[in-house]
C-alpha positions as CSV (number, residue, x, y, z in Angstrom):
1,M,-83.6,96.4,94.7
2,F,-86.3,95.5,97.0
3,G,-85.3,94.8,100.7
4,G,-82.2,93.3,102.3
5,N,-81.5,90.4,99.8
6,R,-78.7,91.6,97.8
7,L,-75.9,90.3,95.6
8,K,-72.5,89.7,97.3
9,T,-69.3,90.1,95.6
10,H,-65.7,89.4,96.7
11,N,-63.9,92.0,97.9
12,T,-61.6,92.3,94.9
13,S,-61.0,96.2,93.6
14,L,-60.7,95.0,89.9
15,M,-64.2,93.6,90.0
16,I,-65.9,96.9,91.0
17,G,-66.1,97.9,87.7
18,A,-67.2,94.7,86.1
19,I,-70.5,94.6,87.9
20,A,-71.1,97.6,89.6
21,G,-73.8,98.9,87.0
22,F,-73.8,102.7,87.4
23,A,-71.2,103.4,89.9
24,A,-68.7,102.2,86.9
25,C,-70.5,104.8,84.7
26,G,-69.1,107.7,86.7
27,L,-65.7,106.0,86.4
28,I,-66.1,105.6,82.7
29,F,-67.3,109.5,82.9
30,G,-64.2,110.4,84.7
31,V,-61.4,108.9,82.3
32,S,-63.3,108.6,78.9
33,G,-64.3,112.4,79.0
34,C,-60.5,113.3,78.6
35,G,-59.6,115.1,75.6
36,K,-63.4,116.3,74.6
37,G,-65.1,119.4,75.6
38,A,-63.7,122.8,76.4
39,D,-60.0,123.0,76.7
40,V,-60.5,125.3,79.7
41,I,-62.6,124.2,82.5
42,A,-62.8,127.4,84.7
43,V,-60.9,130.6,84.8
44,I,-59.8,132.2,88.1
45,N,-59.0,135.9,88.1
46,G,-57.9,135.5,84.5
47,E,-55.9,132.3,84.9
48,P,-57.3,129.1,83.2
49,I,-57.7,125.6,84.6
50,T,-57.0,123.8,81.4
51,E,-58.6,119.8,80.6
52,K,-55.2,118.6,80.5
53,E,-54.4,120.3,84.0
54,Y,-57.6,118.9,85.6
55,Y,-56.9,115.3,84.3
56,S,-53.4,114.8,85.2
57,Y,-54.6,116.0,88.9
58,L,-57.3,113.8,89.1
59,E,-55.7,110.7,87.9
60,F,-53.3,111.2,90.9
61,K,-55.5,112.4,93.3
62,P,-54.8,110.9,96.5
63,E,-57.9,112.1,99.1
64,V,-61.6,112.0,98.2
65,R,-64.3,113.8,100.0
66,V,-67.2,111.6,100.9
67,A,-70.5,112.2,102.5
68,T,-71.1,110.9,106.1
69,A,-73.9,111.2,108.8
70,N,-71.6,114.1,110.4
71,G,-71.2,115.8,107.1
72,V,-68.4,115.9,104.3
73,A,-65.0,114.0,105.4
74,S,-62.1,113.8,103.3
75,L,-60.2,110.3,102.9
76,R,-57.2,108.8,101.5
77,T,-57.7,106.4,98.7
78,A,-56.3,102.8,98.5
79,E,-54.9,103.6,95.0
80,V,-54.8,106.9,93.1
81,L,-58.1,107.6,91.3
82,G,-56.6,107.2,88.1
83,F,-55.5,103.5,88.7
84,Q,-58.4,102.6,90.4
85,A,-60.5,103.7,87.1
86,M,-58.0,101.9,84.7
87,Q,-58.7,98.7,86.8
88,D,-62.5,99.1,86.3
89,L,-62.0,99.7,82.9
90,I,-60.0,96.7,82.4
91,A,-62.6,94.5,84.2
92,Q,-65.4,96.1,82.3
93,K,-63.6,95.2,78.7
94,V,-62.3,91.4,79.8
95,T,-66.2,91.3,81.3
96,M,-67.5,91.7,77.8
97,Q,-64.9,89.7,76.0
98,L,-65.9,87.1,78.4
99,A,-69.6,87.4,77.4
100,K,-68.8,87.3,74.0
101,D,-66.7,84.1,74.3
102,N,-70.0,82.6,75.7
103,K,-72.3,83.8,73.2
104,I,-74.3,86.0,76.1
105,Y,-73.2,89.4,75.0
106,P,-76.6,91.4,74.8
107,T,-78.1,92.2,71.7
108,E,-79.3,96.0,70.9
109,D,-82.8,94.8,71.1
110,E,-82.1,93.4,74.7
111,I,-80.4,96.7,75.5
112,N,-83.4,98.9,74.4
113,K,-86.0,96.4,76.1
114,E,-83.8,96.8,79.4
115,L,-83.8,100.7,79.0
116,E,-87.6,101.0,78.6
117,F,-88.3,98.4,81.6
118,L,-85.9,100.7,83.9
119,K,-88.0,103.9,82.5
120,K,-91.1,101.7,83.7
121,L,-89.7,101.1,87.4
122,N,-88.4,104.6,87.1
123,P,-89.7,107.4,85.1
124,N,-86.9,109.6,86.2
125,F,-84.3,106.9,85.4
126,L,-82.8,108.7,82.4
127,T,-83.2,112.1,84.1
128,Q,-81.6,111.4,87.0
129,R,-78.4,109.9,85.4
130,T,-78.2,112.5,82.8
131,A,-78.1,115.0,85.7
132,M,-75.0,113.2,87.1
133,G,-73.2,113.9,84.1
134,L,-73.5,110.3,82.5
135,T,-74.1,110.7,78.6
136,F,-76.6,108.4,77.0
137,D,-73.8,106.2,75.7
138,M,-72.6,105.7,79.2
139,I,-76.1,104.6,80.4
140,R,-76.1,102.3,77.7
141,Q,-73.0,100.4,78.7
142,S,-73.8,100.6,82.3
143,I,-77.1,98.6,81.3
144,T,-75.0,96.2,79.1
145,L,-72.8,95.3,81.7
146,D,-75.6,94.6,84.3
147,L,-77.4,92.4,81.4
148,I,-74.0,90.7,81.3
149,Q,-73.9,90.0,84.9
150,E,-77.3,89.1,84.9
151,K,-76.8,86.2,82.2
152,M,-74.1,84.8,83.9
153,L,-75.7,84.4,87.2
154,T,-79.0,83.2,85.9
155,K,-77.6,80.8,83.5
156,D,-79.8,77.5,84.3
157,V,-81.7,79.0,87.1
158,T,-85.3,79.6,87.0
159,V,-87.5,81.6,89.1
160,T,-91.3,81.9,88.4
161,L,-93.7,85.1,88.8
162,A,-95.5,82.9,91.5
163,E,-92.6,82.6,93.6
164,A,-91.6,86.4,93.4
165,E,-95.2,86.8,94.7
166,K,-95.0,84.3,97.4
167,Y,-91.6,86.0,98.7
168,V,-93.5,89.4,98.7
169,K,-96.2,87.6,100.9
170,D,-93.8,85.8,103.2
171,N,-91.4,89.0,103.8
172,P,-94.1,91.7,104.0
173,K,-91.7,94.3,106.2
174,E,-88.8,94.1,103.2
175,F,-91.9,95.9,101.0
176,I,-92.2,99.0,102.8
177,D,-91.6,102.5,101.5
178,P,-89.9,104.2,104.4
179,A,-90.5,107.6,106.0
180,R,-89.4,110.3,103.8
181,V,-89.2,113.9,104.7
182,D,-89.4,117.0,102.1
183,L,-87.2,119.3,103.1
184,S,-84.7,122.4,102.0
185,Y,-81.4,123.3,103.7
186,I,-78.8,126.2,103.9
187,K,-75.3,125.0,104.2
188,V,-72.6,127.7,105.3
189,S,-69.1,127.4,106.2
190,D,-68.9,130.8,108.0
191,E,-70.2,132.8,110.8
192,R,-70.6,136.0,108.8
193,T,-72.6,134.0,106.2
194,K,-74.9,132.6,109.0
195,T,-75.5,136.3,110.1
196,Q,-76.6,137.4,106.3
197,V,-78.9,134.2,106.5
198,D,-80.8,134.6,109.7
199,R,-80.9,138.6,108.5
200,E,-82.5,137.5,105.3
201,L,-85.3,135.0,106.7
202,S,-86.1,137.4,109.4
203,S,-87.0,139.6,106.9
204,G,-89.4,137.2,105.6
205,T,-87.6,136.3,102.4
206,S,-88.6,132.4,102.1
207,F,-86.3,129.8,103.2
208,T,-86.0,128.5,99.4
209,Q,-84.8,132.0,98.2
210,V,-82.5,132.3,100.9
211,A,-81.2,129.0,99.9
212,V,-80.5,129.7,96.4
213,N,-78.8,133.1,97.2
214,Y,-76.5,131.8,100.2
215,S,-76.3,128.0,100.6
216,E,-72.6,126.8,99.9
217,A,-74.1,123.3,99.0
218,P,-73.2,122.6,95.7
219,D,-76.8,121.7,94.0
220,A,-78.3,124.6,96.0
221,K,-79.4,126.6,92.8
222,S,-80.2,123.4,90.7
223,T,-82.5,121.6,93.2
224,N,-84.0,125.2,94.5
225,G,-82.4,124.6,98.1
226,K,-83.9,120.9,98.3
227,L,-82.1,118.1,99.6
228,I,-82.6,115.2,97.0
229,D,-82.4,111.3,97.4
230,R,-80.1,110.5,94.3
231,L,-81.6,107.5,93.8
232,S,-85.0,108.2,93.7
233,G,-84.9,111.9,92.8
234,G,-87.6,112.5,95.3
235,A,-87.4,113.1,99.0
236,P,-84.7,111.7,101.1
237,K,-85.7,108.7,103.4
238,T,-85.8,109.9,107.4
239,S,-83.4,107.4,108.1
240,D,-80.8,108.4,105.7
241,L,-80.5,111.9,107.2
242,P,-77.6,112.6,110.1
243,T,-78.7,111.8,113.5
244,E,-78.6,115.2,114.7
245,V,-81.2,116.6,112.0
246,Q,-83.6,113.6,112.8
247,K,-83.6,114.7,116.4
248,A,-84.1,118.2,115.2
249,I,-87.4,117.8,113.1
250,A,-88.5,114.7,115.2
251,N,-91.6,116.9,116.3
252,F,-92.1,118.8,113.4
253,Q,-95.2,118.4,111.0
254,G,-94.2,121.0,108.2
255,G,-93.3,124.5,108.0
256,E,-91.0,124.8,110.6
257,T,-87.1,125.5,110.5
258,T,-84.7,124.3,112.4
259,D,-81.9,126.0,114.6
260,W,-78.2,126.1,113.0
261,I,-76.8,122.4,113.3
262,R,-73.1,121.9,113.3
263,F,-71.5,119.8,111.0
264,V,-67.7,119.0,110.6
265,D,-67.5,121.5,107.5
266,G,-69.8,124.1,108.9
267,W,-73.5,124.6,109.5
268,G,-76.9,123.7,108.0
269,K,-80.2,125.0,108.8
270,F,-83.2,122.7,107.7
271,Y,-86.8,124.0,106.7
272,V,-89.6,120.9,106.4
273,H,-92.0,120.9,103.9
274,K,-94.0,118.0,104.9
275,K,-93.5,114.7,106.1
276,T,-94.8,111.2,104.6
277,A,-95.1,108.1,106.9
278,E,-94.1,104.7,105.7
279,K,-96.5,102.5,103.8
280,P,-96.6,99.3,101.6
281,I,-95.1,99.5,98.4
282,T,-97.5,98.5,95.9
283,M,-96.0,95.9,93.5
284,D,-97.4,96.1,90.0
285,D,-96.5,93.7,87.4
286,T,-93.1,95.9,86.5
287,K,-91.8,95.5,90.3
288,K,-93.1,91.8,90.4
289,E,-90.7,91.4,87.5
290,A,-87.8,93.1,88.8
291,L,-88.1,91.2,91.8
292,R,-88.5,88.1,90.2
293,R,-85.1,88.5,88.1
294,Q,-83.3,89.8,91.4
295,L,-84.4,86.6,92.9
296,A,-83.0,84.7,90.1
297,K,-79.7,86.6,90.6
298,I,-79.4,85.8,94.3
299,K,-80.2,82.5,93.9
300,G,-77.7,82.1,90.9
301,A,-74.9,83.9,92.8
302,Q,-75.2,80.8,95.6
303,G,-73.7,78.5,92.8
304,K,-71.5,80.9,90.6
305,D,-68.1,83.0,91.3
306,I,-68.4,85.6,88.7
307,N,-65.1,87.3,90.2
308,R,-63.3,83.9,89.3
309,Q,-64.7,83.9,85.9
310,V,-63.4,87.2,84.9
311,L,-60.1,86.9,86.7
312,T,-59.6,83.6,84.7
313,K,-60.2,85.3,81.4
314,L,-58.0,88.0,82.7
315,K,-55.2,85.5,83.5
316,D,-55.7,84.1,79.9
317,S,-55.6,87.5,78.4
318,K,-52.7,90.0,77.2
319,V,-52.7,93.2,79.1
320,D,-50.3,95.8,77.9
321,V,-50.5,98.8,80.4
322,N,-48.8,101.8,78.1
323,K,-48.8,104.4,80.9
324,T,-45.6,104.2,82.6
325,A,-46.6,105.4,86.0
326,F,-49.0,102.6,86.2
327,Q,-47.1,99.6,85.0
328,E,-45.6,98.7,88.3
329,M,-48.9,99.7,90.1
330,W,-50.9,96.9,87.6
331,K,-48.2,94.0,88.2
332,A,-48.6,94.5,92.1
333,A,-52.6,94.2,91.7
334,Y,-52.6,91.4,89.3
335,K,-50.7,89.2,91.5
336,R,-52.6,90.3,94.5
337,F,-55.5,89.6,92.3
338,M,-54.5,86.0,91.5
339,A,-53.4,85.4,95.0
340,E,-56.6,86.3,96.5
341,N,-58.6,84.0,94.2
342,K,-55.8,81.0,94.0
343,L,-55.0,81.3,90.5
344,E,-51.4,83.0,91.2
345,G,-49.6,79.7,89.7
346,L,-51.0,79.9,86.2
347,T,-50.0,81.6,83.0
348,G,-51.7,84.8,82.6
349,S,-51.5,88.5,81.8
350,R,-48.1,89.1,80.1
351,D,-48.1,92.6,81.0
352,A,-47.8,91.6,84.8
353,Q,-45.3,88.8,84.5
């Protein structure tokens, strides 16, 4: 949350859904939306794409597109997306059951207080997540999982506010708001559109309007062509931009436009509105409390293995995978999880036997 110290977990795919917070919510959204909403999600030349068709394809999608420093790249998945999502949901369910067993499941009051705390930390907290397609119930479930993780890690662990303040004093470089750049961009995939963009800009049409009209970026209209940091909801960090873009805008102060920059999947042109130099983060009471809690989780993680706790609970659980296509996948994954955590010789999930 602040700086470089972060909780580390074992590289076991089952556990991603159990402790990954809002990343898990995205997977919940991808699966639990089945059957809800309109039956037709798109129509192409009069031919519909139905929700059933969409979710059937999504379950077994073998590749995903990811953002890299050189543009968008297509990568093969380790396991089909539907099976990954099922593992995440199993892990979440087992984690919540374990919390109930240990009497640490968050109360409604605790969840509400945590939501208010997160909104104090980031006033755009809800707006950003609903813009990602998450419903309020999904957000609350993610908060619940995060609170369970925190309770599991920080049981019998004490970190005071004074210790958090000392940490800030001793590690000033970790509490720097990095340099950011407020910029708009136009993404195109062919020479013809490039020419149209250049013609419009030369005629005096504003960069923002041209971006809205011509940019092929999926969020061009919703952001008015702005490049947005999805975590903060504001201007992106300069260091997060592709190297070619950083070089192109290095001497810009504001009001300048780059030449076309070649990427894997097309070209991009960028307009710098303004730059903000790095500056120290103002640590108010809310940020100090967030840091105190983060330090407590880091301290607790040194002596606790949440993954093993959840897998031990899974070992003693009855898991019936009803979807035929995933049954053999689950048996293989279950054996792998147990072997990696040296639990393979013990009785466990009946479906995996």
